[in-house]
N, C-alpha and C positions, 0 to 999 in steps of 0.2 A: 844246500848242504844237508847231508843226511847223517844224523848221529848214529853211531853203531850201537846195537842192542846187546851184542855178545853172541848172537845167533847168526852166523854168516848166511845160512840159507834164507832166513827170514829177512835179513837186511838186503840180500840180493833180490828177493821177491818185492820188497818195498821199492827198491830202486827201479825195477822193471815196471811196476805200476806208475811211478813217476815219469819214467821215459814215455810210456804209452799215453798217459794223461796229457803230457805237454808236447808230444810230438818230437821230442829230442832226437837228433840224428847223430849224436856223439856224447860220450861220457868221458870226462877228463879226470884222471887220477894223478894226484901229486906223487912224484917219485923222490923220496928222501935220500938223495945222494949225499955222500960225505962232502965236507968242504973242499976236498981235493978233487971231487967229481967222480970218485970211485963208488960203485954200489956196494953197500954192506948188507947185513941181514935184513934190515928194515926195507931197503930198496928191492931186495929179492922177494920179500913177502909182498910188497906192493905190486910188483910185476905179476906175481902169481895170482893175486886178487884181481888184477886188471884182466887177466885171461879168463878167470872164472866169471867175472862181470860180463865180459863180451858174450860168453855162452848163455848166460842167464838173461841178459837184456835184449839180445838180438840187434844191437847196434854197435858200430865200432867203438872201441874203448882205447883211448890214447893216454900214455903216461907223459908227464912233463916235469922237468926239474923244479923241485920246490924249495931249493936252498934259499935261505934268507927271506922267504916269504913272511914268516912270523916277525922277523926283525923289521921288515918294511911295514907290515901291518901295525905294529906297535908304534913306529915312528909316525905313521899317518894319524893314528888314534891320538897320540900326544898332541900333535899339531891342532887337531879338531877340538880337543878338550882342554886347551890351555886356559880357558875361562871357566871350566867346570871342574868339579871334583872327579877324580878318577875312580871308576867303579872297581870293586874288589870282589873276590869270590868266584864261584862257578859261572855266573852270568858274564863276568868280565872275560873269562877264558873262552866262553862261547862266542863272545863278540870278537875276540882276537882271531879265533879259528875262522869265523865268517869273513872277517877282513882279509886274513891270509888266503882264503879260497878266492876272493875277489882279486887279489894281487896275482895269484896263480893264473887265473883266467885271463886277466889283462895281459900278462907276459906271454901266454900261449897265443893269444890273438895277435899281439904285436909280432911275434915271431912268424906267424903264418903270413902276415902282411909284409914281412921283411923290414919291419921298423926296429929301431934300437931297443 
């Protein structure tokens, strides 16, 4: 997961470096559709960014529905931390974002395999 810096060109360059370093053959971008499944402003912006990333990174960039990934990530985290105190603040948010990214990737891979 790459945290945005506020400079899209610099972020794309950092992602390209990661792609080259890891030999990644695909970049996955979450598509924030509305609960009804319709694209709104955020989904339109994500799709445009995916196109820009494809040009910058030189590998295919796919978008995938990210609805409810944060909800699922929080549920998983609660299950794991039932014996621990729940983290608060920015670090907790980063943890949820990382977990949501893992949920997104798992759902994408399951869909490619034809799994539920």
